[in-house]
HTML snippet that shows the backbone in 3Dmol.js (N, CA, C, O; Angstrom):
<script src="https://3Dmol.org/build/3Dmol-min.js"></script>
<div id="view" style="width:600px;height:400px;position:relative"></div>
<script>
const pdb = `
ATOM      1  N   MET A   1      70.537 211.668 -11.486  1.00  0.00           N
ATOM      2  CA  MET A   1      69.261 211.028 -11.675  1.00  0.00           C
ATOM      3  C   MET A   1      68.228 211.776 -10.844  1.00  0.00           C
ATOM      4  O   MET A   1      68.525 212.243  -9.745  1.00  0.00           O
ATOM      5  N   PHE A   2      67.021 211.888 -11.372  1.00  0.00           N
ATOM      6  CA  PHE A   2      65.916 212.552 -10.691  1.00  0.00           C
ATOM      7  C   PHE A   2      64.743 211.600 -10.698  1.00  0.00           C
ATOM      8  O   PHE A   2      64.323 211.151 -11.764  1.00  0.00           O
ATOM      9  N   VAL A   3      64.206 211.283  -9.542  1.00  0.00           N
ATOM     10  CA  VAL A   3      63.017 210.443  -9.449  1.00  0.00           C
ATOM     11  C   VAL A   3      61.850 211.368  -9.129  1.00  0.00           C
ATOM     12  O   VAL A   3      61.731 211.856  -8.005  1.00  0.00           O
ATOM     13  N   PRO A   4      60.983 211.613 -10.124  1.00  0.00           N
ATOM     14  CA  PRO A   4      59.912 212.589  -9.922  1.00  0.00           C
ATOM     15  C   PRO A   4      58.816 212.079  -9.001  1.00  0.00           C
ATOM     16  O   PRO A   4      58.557 210.878  -8.934  1.00  0.00           O
ATOM     17  N   TYR A   5      58.194 212.975  -8.312  1.00  0.00           N
ATOM     18  CA  TYR A   5      57.043 212.671  -7.485  1.00  0.00           C
ATOM     19  C   TYR A   5      56.082 213.840  -7.614  1.00  0.00           C
ATOM     20  O   TYR A   5      56.409 214.856  -8.225  1.00  0.00           O
ATOM     21  N   GLN A   6      54.920 213.698  -7.050  1.00  0.00           N
ATOM     22  CA  GLN A   6      53.905 214.735  -7.211  1.00  0.00           C
ATOM     23  C   GLN A   6      54.349 216.046  -6.562  1.00  0.00           C
ATOM     24  O   GLN A   6      54.567 216.115  -5.352  1.00  0.00           O
ATOM     25  N   LEU A   7      54.475 217.058  -7.372  1.00  0.00           N
ATOM     26  CA  LEU A   7      54.732 218.418  -6.894  1.00  0.00           C
ATOM     27  C   LEU A   7      53.552 219.258  -7.336  1.00  0.00           C
ATOM     28  O   LEU A   7      53.112 219.156  -8.481  1.00  0.00           O
ATOM     29  N   THR A   8      53.044 220.067  -6.464  1.00  0.00           N
ATOM     30  CA  THR A   8      51.882 220.858  -6.847  1.00  0.00           C
ATOM     31  C   THR A   8      52.298 222.071  -7.658  1.00  0.00           C
ATOM     32  O   THR A   8      52.122 222.077  -8.876  1.00  0.00           O
ATOM     33  N   SER A   9      52.832 223.076  -7.034  1.00  0.00           N
ATOM     34  CA  SER A   9      53.206 224.273  -7.799  1.00  0.00           C
ATOM     35  C   SER A   9      54.651 224.653  -7.530  1.00  0.00           C
ATOM     36  O   SER A   9      54.994 225.835  -7.515  1.00  0.00           O
ATOM     37  N   ILE A  10      55.481 223.672  -7.322  1.00  0.00           N
ATOM     38  CA  ILE A  10      56.890 223.936  -7.044  1.00  0.00           C
ATOM     39  C   ILE A  10      57.685 223.716  -8.326  1.00  0.00           C
ATOM     40  O   ILE A  10      57.519 222.696  -8.994  1.00  0.00           O
ATOM     41  N   SER A  11      58.526 224.648  -8.662  1.00  0.00           N
ATOM     42  CA  SER A  11      59.383 224.508  -9.834  1.00  0.00           C
ATOM     43  C   SER A  11      60.801 224.198  -9.355  1.00  0.00           C
ATOM     44  O   SER A  11      61.403 224.985  -8.624  1.00  0.00           O
ATOM     45  N   THR A  12      61.319 223.064  -9.767  1.00  0.00           N
ATOM     46  CA  THR A  12      62.647 222.645  -9.350  1.00  0.00           C
ATOM     47  C   THR A  12      63.591 222.710 -10.536  1.00  0.00           C
ATOM     48  O   THR A  12      63.287 222.166 -11.597  1.00  0.00           O
ATOM     49  N   ILE A  13      64.716 223.358 -10.377  1.00  0.00           N
ATOM     50  CA  ILE A  13      65.723 223.424 -11.424  1.00  0.00           C
ATOM     51  C   ILE A  13      66.894 222.554 -10.995  1.00  0.00           C
ATOM     52  O   ILE A  13      67.512 222.787  -9.955  1.00  0.00           O
ATOM     53  N   VAL A  14      67.187 221.557 -11.802  1.00  0.00           N
ATOM     54  CA  VAL A  14      68.319 220.678 -11.534  1.00  0.00           C
ATOM     55  C   VAL A  14      69.213 220.739 -12.759  1.00  0.00           C
ATOM     56  O   VAL A  14      68.786 220.366 -13.852  1.00  0.00           O
ATOM     57  N   ARG A  15      70.422 221.191 -12.602  1.00  0.00           N
ATOM     58  CA  ARG A  15      71.333 221.336 -13.736  1.00  0.00           C
ATOM     59  C   ARG A  15      72.041 220.012 -14.016  1.00  0.00           C
ATOM     60  O   ARG A  15      72.284 219.212 -13.113  1.00  0.00           O
ATOM     61  N   ASN A  16      72.365 219.803 -15.299  1.00  0.00           N
ATOM     62  CA  ASN A  16      73.093 218.618 -15.747  1.00  0.00           C
ATOM     63  C   ASN A  16      72.380 217.314 -15.408  1.00  0.00           C
ATOM     64  O   ASN A  16      73.024 216.318 -15.080  1.00  0.00           O
ATOM     65  N   LEU A  17      71.072 217.320 -15.485  1.00  0.00           N
ATOM     66  CA  LEU A  17      70.278 216.129 -15.233  1.00  0.00           C
ATOM     67  C   LEU A  17      70.279 215.273 -16.494  1.00  0.00           C
ATOM     68  O   LEU A  17      69.924 215.762 -17.566  1.00  0.00           O
ATOM     69  N   VAL A  18      70.668 214.015 -16.390  1.00  0.00           N
ATOM     70  CA  VAL A  18      70.758 213.165 -17.575  1.00  0.00           C
ATOM     71  C   VAL A  18      69.688 212.086 -17.613  1.00  0.00           C
ATOM     72  O   VAL A  18      69.490 211.462 -18.655  1.00  0.00           O
ATOM     73  N   GLN A  19      68.992 211.848 -16.504  1.00  0.00           N
ATOM     74  CA  GLN A  19      68.017 210.771 -16.488  1.00  0.00           C
ATOM     75  C   GLN A  19      66.885 211.068 -15.506  1.00  0.00           C
ATOM     76  O   GLN A  19      67.112 211.552 -14.398  1.00  0.00           O
ATOM     77  N   VAL A  20      65.653 210.762 -15.944  1.00  0.00           N
ATOM     78  CA  VAL A  20      64.480 210.855 -15.087  1.00  0.00           C
ATOM     79  C   VAL A  20      63.842 209.475 -15.077  1.00  0.00           C
ATOM     80  O   VAL A  20      63.666 208.862 -16.130  1.00  0.00           O
ATOM     81  N   ILE A  21      63.495 208.984 -13.894  1.00  0.00           N
ATOM     82  CA  ILE A  21      62.810 207.697 -13.777  1.00  0.00           C
ATOM     83  C   ILE A  21      61.418 207.950 -13.216  1.00  0.00           C
ATOM     84  O   ILE A  21      61.258 208.459 -12.107  1.00  0.00           O
ATOM     85  N   HIS A  22      60.422 207.585 -14.006  1.00  0.00           N
ATOM     86  CA  HIS A  22      59.032 207.682 -13.561  1.00  0.00           C
ATOM     87  C   HIS A  22      58.690 206.336 -12.924  1.00  0.00           C
ATOM     88  O   HIS A  22      58.397 205.375 -13.636  1.00  0.00           O
ATOM     89  N   TYR A  23      58.725 206.255 -11.605  1.00  0.00           N
ATOM     90  CA  TYR A  23      58.448 204.984 -10.943  1.00  0.00           C
ATOM     91  C   TYR A  23      56.953 204.738 -10.812  1.00  0.00           C
ATOM     92  O   TYR A  23      56.524 203.662 -10.395  1.00  0.00           O
ATOM     93  N   GLU A  24      56.174 205.729 -11.167  1.00  0.00           N
ATOM     94  CA  GLU A  24      54.723 205.622 -11.174  1.00  0.00           C
ATOM     95  C   GLU A  24      54.221 206.416 -12.374  1.00  0.00           C
ATOM     96  O   GLU A  24      54.734 207.498 -12.659  1.00  0.00           O
ATOM     97  N   LEU A  25      53.225 205.891 -13.077  1.00  0.00           N
ATOM     98  CA  LEU A  25      52.710 206.621 -14.234  1.00  0.00           C
ATOM     99  C   LEU A  25      52.175 207.978 -13.794  1.00  0.00           C
ATOM    100  O   LEU A  25      51.387 208.054 -12.851  1.00  0.00           O
ATOM    101  N   PRO A  26      52.591 209.049 -14.463  1.00  0.00           N
ATOM    102  CA  PRO A  26      52.008 210.362 -14.170  1.00  0.00           C
ATOM    103  C   PRO A  26      50.517 210.351 -14.517  1.00  0.00           C
ATOM    104  O   PRO A  26      50.051 209.477 -15.248  1.00  0.00           O
ATOM    105  N   ASN A  27      49.781 211.317 -13.995  1.00  0.00           N
ATOM    106  CA  ASN A  27      48.338 211.386 -14.245  1.00  0.00           C
ATOM    107  C   ASN A  27      47.986 211.739 -15.682  1.00  0.00           C
ATOM    108  O   ASN A  27      46.866 211.491 -16.128  1.00  0.00           O
ATOM    109  N   SER A  28      48.939 212.317 -16.406  1.00  0.00           N
ATOM    110  CA  SER A  28      48.660 212.699 -17.791  1.00  0.00           C
ATOM    111  C   SER A  28      49.961 212.718 -18.590  1.00  0.00           C
ATOM    112  O   SER A  28      51.056 212.761 -18.029  1.00  0.00           O
ATOM    113  N   SER A  29      49.811 212.684 -19.902  1.00  0.00           N
ATOM    114  CA  SER A  29      50.997 212.757 -20.761  1.00  0.00           C
ATOM    115  C   SER A  29      51.658 214.126 -20.641  1.00  0.00           C
ATOM    116  O   SER A  29      52.868 214.251 -20.829  1.00  0.00           O
ATOM    117  N   GLU A  30      50.874 215.145 -20.332  1.00  0.00           N
ATOM    118  CA  GLU A  30      51.428 216.494 -20.153  1.00  0.00           C
ATOM    119  C   GLU A  30      52.400 216.526 -18.968  1.00  0.00           C
ATOM    120  O   GLU A  30      53.462 217.142 -19.052  1.00  0.00           O
ATOM    121  N   ILE A  31      52.040 215.874 -17.883  1.00  0.00           N
ATOM    122  CA  ILE A  31      52.930 215.795 -16.715  1.00  0.00           C
ATOM    123  C   ILE A  31      54.169 214.982 -17.061  1.00  0.00           C
ATOM    124  O   ILE A  31      55.273 215.322 -16.638  1.00  0.00           O
ATOM    125  N   PHE A  32      53.993 213.904 -17.833  1.00  0.00           N
ATOM    126  CA  PHE A  32      55.136 213.090 -18.261  1.00  0.00           C
ATOM    127  C   PHE A  32      56.135 213.945 -19.036  1.00  0.00           C
ATOM    128  O   PHE A  32      57.338 213.894 -18.777  1.00  0.00           O
ATOM    129  N   VAL A  33      55.635 214.725 -19.981  1.00  0.00           N
ATOM    130  CA  VAL A  33      56.505 215.578 -20.793  1.00  0.00           C
ATOM    131  C   VAL A  33      57.196 216.621 -19.923  1.00  0.00           C
ATOM    132  O   VAL A  33      58.390 216.869 -20.088  1.00  0.00           O
ATOM    133  N   HIS A  34      56.467 217.228 -19.011  1.00  0.00           N
ATOM    134  CA  HIS A  34      57.047 218.245 -18.143  1.00  0.00           C
ATOM    135  C   HIS A  34      58.192 217.666 -17.309  1.00  0.00           C
ATOM    136  O   HIS A  34      59.270 218.256 -17.233  1.00  0.00           O
ATOM    137  N   ARG A  35      57.957 216.526 -16.694  1.00  0.00           N
ATOM    138  CA  ARG A  35      58.989 215.904 -15.860  1.00  0.00           C
ATOM    139  C   ARG A  35      60.176 215.437 -16.695  1.00  0.00           C
ATOM    140  O   ARG A  35      61.330 215.643 -16.320  1.00  0.00           O
ATOM    141  N   SER A  36      59.887 214.812 -17.819  1.00  0.00           N
ATOM    142  CA  SER A  36      60.962 214.294 -18.669  1.00  0.00           C
ATOM    143  C   SER A  36      61.774 215.424 -19.272  1.00  0.00           C
ATOM    144  O   SER A  36      62.975 215.274 -19.500  1.00  0.00           O
ATOM    145  N   GLY A  37      61.137 216.547 -19.531  1.00  0.00           N
ATOM    146  CA  GLY A  37      61.817 217.692 -20.125  1.00  0.00           C
ATOM    147  C   GLY A  37      62.913 218.260 -19.264  1.00  0.00           C
ATOM    148  O   GLY A  37      63.736 219.037 -19.748  1.00  0.00           O
ATOM    149  N   ARG A  38      62.946 217.895 -18.001  1.00  0.00           N
ATOM    150  CA  ARG A  38      64.001 218.367 -17.108  1.00  0.00           C
ATOM    151  C   ARG A  38      65.375 217.868 -17.558  1.00  0.00           C
ATOM    152  O   ARG A  38      66.398 218.429 -17.165  1.00  0.00           O
ATOM    153  N   THR A  39      65.402 216.818 -18.379  1.00  0.00           N
ATOM    154  CA  THR A  39      66.691 216.298 -18.851  1.00  0.00           C
ATOM    155  C   THR A  39      67.209 217.047 -20.064  1.00  0.00           C
ATOM    156  O   THR A  39      68.388 216.923 -20.397  1.00  0.00           O
ATOM    157  N   GLY A  40      66.369 217.821 -20.737  1.00  0.00           N
ATOM    158  CA  GLY A  40      66.773 218.439 -21.994  1.00  0.00           C
ATOM    159  C   GLY A  40      66.978 219.933 -21.950  1.00  0.00           C
ATOM    160  O   GLY A  40      66.870 220.588 -22.987  1.00  0.00           O
ATOM    161  N   HIS A  41      67.265 220.494 -20.813  1.00  0.00           N
ATOM    162  CA  HIS A  41      67.469 221.940 -20.714  1.00  0.00           C
ATOM    163  C   HIS A  41      68.707 222.394 -21.475  1.00  0.00           C
ATOM    164  O   HIS A  41      69.716 221.690 -21.520  1.00  0.00           O
ATOM    165  N   ALA A  42      68.621 223.550 -22.057  1.00  0.00           N
ATOM    166  CA  ALA A  42      69.746 224.200 -22.750  1.00  0.00           C
ATOM    167  C   ALA A  42      70.347 223.324 -23.841  1.00  0.00           C
ATOM    168  O   ALA A  42      71.564 223.295 -24.021  1.00  0.00           O
ATOM    169  N   GLY A  43      69.487 222.607 -24.571  1.00  0.00           N
ATOM    170  CA  GLY A  43      69.950 221.808 -25.694  1.00  0.00           C
ATOM    171  C   GLY A  43      70.657 220.515 -25.327  1.00  0.00           C
ATOM    172  O   GLY A  43      71.191 219.837 -26.205  1.00  0.00           O
ATOM    173  N   LYS A  44      70.671 220.160 -24.059  1.00  0.00           N
ATOM    174  CA  LYS A  44      71.323 218.920 -23.640  1.00  0.00           C
ATOM    175  C   LYS A  44      70.392 217.740 -23.861  1.00  0.00           C
ATOM    176  O   LYS A  44      69.172 217.897 -23.921  1.00  0.00           O
ATOM    177  N   LYS A  45      70.977 216.564 -23.981  1.00  0.00           N
ATOM    178  CA  LYS A  45      70.193 215.346 -24.165  1.00  0.00           C
ATOM    179  C   LYS A  45      70.055 214.621 -22.843  1.00  0.00           C
ATOM    180  O   LYS A  45      70.895 214.747 -21.953  1.00  0.00           O
ATOM    181  N   GLY A  46      68.981 213.862 -22.734  1.00  0.00           N
ATOM    182  CA  GLY A  46      68.748 213.101 -21.521  1.00  0.00           C
ATOM    183  C   GLY A  46      67.893 211.884 -21.829  1.00  0.00           C
ATOM    184  O   GLY A  46      67.529 211.632 -22.978  1.00  0.00           O
ATOM    185  N   ARG A  47      67.588 211.153 -20.804  1.00  0.00           N
ATOM    186  CA  ARG A  47      66.821 209.918 -20.954  1.00  0.00           C
ATOM    187  C   ARG A  47      65.743 209.877 -19.883  1.00  0.00           C
ATOM    188  O   ARG A  47      65.977 210.252 -18.734  1.00  0.00           O
ATOM    189  N   ALA A  48      64.555 209.415 -20.274  1.00  0.00           N
ATOM    190  CA  ALA A  48      63.462 209.220 -19.328  1.00  0.00           C
ATOM    191  C   ALA A  48      63.072 207.753 -19.346  1.00  0.00           C
ATOM    192  O   ALA A  48      62.941 207.145 -20.408  1.00  0.00           O
ATOM    193  N   LYS A  49      62.889 207.194 -18.167  1.00  0.00           N
ATOM    194  CA  LYS A  49      62.448 205.806 -18.040  1.00  0.00           C
ATOM    195  C   LYS A  49      61.110 205.802 -17.336  1.00  0.00           C
ATOM    196  O   LYS A  49      60.879 206.557 -16.391  1.00  0.00           O
ATOM    197  N   LEU A  50      60.232 204.933 -17.814  1.00  0.00           N
ATOM    198  CA  LEU A  50      58.874 204.856 -17.300  1.00  0.00           C
ATOM    199  C   LEU A  50      58.615 203.439 -16.816  1.00  0.00           C
ATOM    200  O   LEU A  50      58.692 202.488 -17.595  1.00  0.00           O
ATOM    201  N   MET A  51      58.308 203.296 -15.531  1.00  0.00           N
ATOM    202  CA  MET A  51      57.988 201.988 -14.974  1.00  0.00           C
ATOM    203  C   MET A  51      56.470 201.868 -14.909  1.00  0.00           C
ATOM    204  O   MET A  51      55.792 202.774 -14.425  1.00  0.00           O
ATOM    205  N   TYR A  52      55.940 200.752 -15.396  1.00  0.00           N
ATOM    206  CA  TYR A  52      54.498 200.554 -15.383  1.00  0.00           C
ATOM    207  C   TYR A  52      54.186 199.072 -15.242  1.00  0.00           C
ATOM    208  O   TYR A  52      55.015 198.218 -15.560  1.00  0.00           O
ATOM    209  N   SER A  53      52.991 198.777 -14.766  1.00  0.00           N
ATOM    210  CA  SER A  53      52.552 197.395 -14.603  1.00  0.00           C
ATOM    211  C   SER A  53      51.798 196.945 -15.850  1.00  0.00           C
ATOM    212  O   SER A  53      51.489 197.750 -16.729  1.00  0.00           O
ATOM    213  N   SER A  54      51.511 195.659 -15.911  1.00  0.00           N
ATOM    214  CA  SER A  54      50.760 195.151 -17.069  1.00  0.00           C
ATOM    215  C   SER A  54      49.364 195.774 -17.119  1.00  0.00           C
ATOM    216  O   SER A  54      48.792 195.918 -18.200  1.00  0.00           O
ATOM    217  N   GLN A  55      48.817 196.142 -15.974  1.00  0.00           N
ATOM    218  CA  GLN A  55      47.501 196.789 -15.942  1.00  0.00           C
ATOM    219  C   GLN A  55      47.577 198.219 -16.494  1.00  0.00           C
ATOM    220  O   GLN A  55      46.553 198.769 -16.899  1.00  0.00           O
ATOM    221  N   GLN A  56      48.748 198.819 -16.516  1.00  0.00           N
ATOM    222  CA  GLN A  56      48.921 200.199 -16.987  1.00  0.00           C
ATOM    223  C   GLN A  56      49.410 200.259 -18.432  1.00  0.00           C
ATOM    224  O   GLN A  56      49.658 201.346 -18.954  1.00  0.00           O
ATOM    225  N   TYR A  57      49.550 199.115 -19.077  1.00  0.00           N
ATOM    226  CA  TYR A  57      50.070 199.056 -20.448  1.00  0.00           C
ATOM    227  C   TYR A  57      49.258 199.944 -21.394  1.00  0.00           C
ATOM    228  O   TYR A  57      49.823 200.675 -22.208  1.00  0.00           O
ATOM    229  N   ARG A  58      47.961 199.875 -21.284  1.00  0.00           N
ATOM    230  CA  ARG A  58      47.087 200.657 -22.172  1.00  0.00           C
ATOM    231  C   ARG A  58      47.322 202.162 -21.992  1.00  0.00           C
ATOM    232  O   ARG A  58      47.371 202.911 -22.968  1.00  0.00           O
ATOM    233  N   ASP A  59      47.466 202.595 -20.727  1.00  0.00           N
ATOM    234  CA  ASP A  59      47.744 204.011 -20.459  1.00  0.00           C
ATOM    235  C   ASP A  59      49.084 204.420 -21.065  1.00  0.00           C
ATOM    236  O   ASP A  59      49.200 205.497 -21.648  1.00  0.00           O
ATOM    237  N   MET A  60      50.094 203.563 -20.928  1.00  0.00           N
ATOM    238  CA  MET A  60      51.416 203.856 -21.474  1.00  0.00           C
ATOM    239  C   MET A  60      51.349 204.018 -22.998  1.00  0.00           C
ATOM    240  O   MET A  60      51.980 204.914 -23.558  1.00  0.00           O
ATOM    241  N   LYS A  61      50.587 203.153 -23.660  1.00  0.00           N
ATOM    242  CA  LYS A  61      50.427 203.257 -25.115  1.00  0.00           C
ATOM    243  C   LYS A  61      49.740 204.574 -25.488  1.00  0.00           C
ATOM    244  O   LYS A  61      50.048 205.166 -26.523  1.00  0.00           O
ATOM    245  N   GLY A  62      48.822 205.024 -24.654  1.00  0.00           N
ATOM    246  CA  GLY A  62      48.174 206.313 -24.875  1.00  0.00           C
ATOM    247  C   GLY A  62      49.174 207.457 -24.787  1.00  0.00           C
ATOM    248  O   GLY A  62      49.096 208.417 -25.553  1.00  0.00           O
ATOM    249  N   TYR A  63      50.114 207.353 -23.853  1.00  0.00           N
ATOM    250  CA  TYR A  63      51.167 208.366 -23.732  1.00  0.00           C
ATOM    251  C   TYR A  63      52.001 208.402 -25.006  1.00  0.00           C
ATOM    252  O   TYR A  63      52.339 209.479 -25.498  1.00  0.00           O
ATOM    253  N   GLU A  64      52.332 207.237 -25.538  1.00  0.00           N
ATOM    254  CA  GLU A  64      53.103 207.186 -26.793  1.00  0.00           C
ATOM    255  C   GLU A  64      52.373 207.943 -27.902  1.00  0.00           C
ATOM    256  O   GLU A  64      52.974 208.745 -28.617  1.00  0.00           O
ATOM    257  N   ARG A  65      51.083 207.683 -28.035  1.00  0.00           N
ATOM    258  CA  ARG A  65      50.288 208.351 -29.081  1.00  0.00           C
ATOM    259  C   ARG A  65      50.240 209.862 -28.845  1.00  0.00           C
ATOM    260  O   ARG A  65      50.481 210.645 -29.764  1.00  0.00           O
ATOM    261  N   GLU A  66      49.929 210.265 -27.619  1.00  0.00           N
ATOM    262  CA  GLU A  66      49.750 211.685 -27.314  1.00  0.00           C
ATOM    263  C   GLU A  66      51.050 212.477 -27.427  1.00  0.00           C
ATOM    264  O   GLU A  66      51.049 213.622 -27.880  1.00  0.00           O
ATOM    265  N   VAL A  67      52.152 211.865 -27.014  1.00  0.00           N
ATOM    266  CA  VAL A  67      53.436 212.558 -27.004  1.00  0.00           C
ATOM    267  C   VAL A  67      54.155 212.427 -28.341  1.00  0.00           C
ATOM    268  O   VAL A  67      54.983 213.268 -28.691  1.00  0.00           O
ATOM    269  N   GLY A  68      53.835 211.360 -29.094  1.00  0.00           N
ATOM    270  CA  GLY A  68      54.497 211.140 -30.375  1.00  0.00           C
ATOM    271  C   GLY A  68      55.854 210.483 -30.225  1.00  0.00           C
ATOM    272  O   GLY A  68      56.797 210.802 -30.950  1.00  0.00           O
ATOM    273  N   CYS A  69      55.946 209.557 -29.271  1.00  0.00           N
ATOM    274  CA  CYS A  69      57.213 208.855 -29.061  1.00  0.00           C
ATOM    275  C   CYS A  69      56.955 207.357 -29.009  1.00  0.00           C
ATOM    276  O   CYS A  69      55.806 206.918 -28.953  1.00  0.00           O
ATOM    277  N   LYS A  70      58.013 206.588 -29.027  1.00  0.00           N
ATOM    278  CA  LYS A  70      57.931 205.133 -28.913  1.00  0.00           C
ATOM    279  C   LYS A  70      58.873 204.707 -27.800  1.00  0.00           C
ATOM    280  O   LYS A  70      60.081 204.934 -27.880  1.00  0.00           O
ATOM    281  N   PHE A  71      58.320 204.085 -26.757  1.00  0.00           N
ATOM    282  CA  PHE A  71      59.135 203.622 -25.646  1.00  0.00           C
ATOM    283  C   PHE A  71      59.812 202.310 -25.993  1.00  0.00           C
ATOM    284  O   PHE A  71      59.188 201.426 -26.580  1.00  0.00           O
ATOM    285  N   SER A  72      61.077 202.174 -25.639  1.00  0.00           N
ATOM    286  CA  SER A  72      61.755 200.891 -25.730  1.00  0.00           C
ATOM    287  C   SER A  72      61.354 200.093 -24.502  1.00  0.00           C
ATOM    288  O   SER A  72      61.134 200.653 -23.428  1.00  0.00           O
ATOM    289  N   GLU A  73      61.261 198.784 -24.668  1.00  0.00           N
ATOM    290  CA  GLU A  73      60.760 197.969 -23.565  1.00  0.00           C
ATOM    291  C   GLU A  73      61.866 197.116 -22.960  1.00  0.00           C
ATOM    292  O   GLU A  73      62.649 196.492 -23.676  1.00  0.00           O
ATOM    293  N   ALA A  74      61.918 197.097 -21.656  1.00  0.00           N
ATOM    294  CA  ALA A  74      62.825 196.210 -20.913  1.00  0.00           C
ATOM    295  C   ALA A  74      61.982 195.553 -19.835  1.00  0.00           C
ATOM    296  O   ALA A  74      61.558 196.210 -18.884  1.00  0.00           O
ATOM    297  N   ARG A  75      61.744 194.275 -19.978  1.00  0.00           N
ATOM    298  CA  ARG A  75      60.888 193.582 -19.012  1.00  0.00           C
ATOM    299  C   ARG A  75      61.660 193.193 -17.771  1.00  0.00           C
ATOM    300  O   ARG A  75      62.818 192.778 -17.825  1.00  0.00           O
ATOM    301  N   VAL A  76      60.972 193.342 -16.652  1.00  0.00           N
ATOM    302  CA  VAL A  76      61.569 192.988 -15.366  1.00  0.00           C
ATOM    303  C   VAL A  76      60.598 192.048 -14.659  1.00  0.00           C
ATOM    304  O   VAL A  76      59.422 192.372 -14.495  1.00  0.00           O
ATOM    305  N   GLN A  77      61.081 190.914 -14.252  1.00  0.00           N
ATOM    306  CA  GLN A  77      60.250 189.957 -13.513  1.00  0.00           C
ATOM    307  C   GLN A  77      60.372 190.260 -12.029  1.00  0.00           C
ATOM    308  O   GLN A  77      61.476 190.303 -11.485  1.00  0.00           O
ATOM    309  N   VAL A  78      59.243 190.469 -11.381  1.00  0.00           N
ATOM    310  CA  VAL A  78      59.260 190.759  -9.950  1.00  0.00           C
ATOM    311  C   VAL A  78      58.553 189.631  -9.234  1.00  0.00           C
ATOM    312  O   VAL A  78      57.431 189.258  -9.579  1.00  0.00           O
ATOM    313  N   SER A  79      59.228 189.090  -8.226  1.00  0.00           N
ATOM    314  CA  SER A  79      58.587 188.048  -7.416  1.00  0.00           C
ATOM    315  C   SER A  79      58.604 188.493  -5.966  1.00  0.00           C
ATOM    316  O   SER A  79      59.622 188.947  -5.444  1.00  0.00           O
ATOM    317  N   LEU A  80      57.465 188.354  -5.339  1.00  0.00           N
ATOM    318  CA  LEU A  80      57.357 188.728  -3.930  1.00  0.00           C
ATOM    319  C   LEU A  80      57.465 187.460  -3.104  1.00  0.00           C
ATOM    320  O   LEU A  80      56.677 186.529  -3.272  1.00  0.00           O
ATOM    321  N   SER A  81      58.423 187.428  -2.229  1.00  0.00           N
ATOM    322  CA  SER A  81      58.635 186.233  -1.397  1.00  0.00           C
ATOM    323  C   SER A  81      57.975 186.371  -0.060  1.00  0.00           C
ATOM    324  O   SER A  81      58.052 185.459   0.764  1.00  0.00           O
TER     325      SER A  81
END
`;
const viewer = $3Dmol.createViewer("view");
viewer.addModel(pdb, "pdb");
viewer.setStyle({}, {cartoon: {color: "spectrum"}});
viewer.zoomTo();
viewer.render();
</script>
C-alpha cells in the first residue's frame, strides 16, 4: 500500500504496488492520475481509493468527469468524541 503525499519533484518507484489511498484530495485530476498510476506499472492492475468530505464531493465529481472514471462509494461515519 502507498499513501501519497505532496512530493515536489521527487520520482518514487515502488514495485508490485497494488493499492494507493488518497487520504486528501489532490490539487488536480492530473496529480490524482499520476499517483494512482503507480499501481499499474508494467501492465499490472491496482486499486486507488480516494477519501473526501461532503464539502469535497463536487471536486470529486469533477475528477470523475476529467479522468473518465466512476468511483464506487463506501460511506464511513466519523464521530469525534
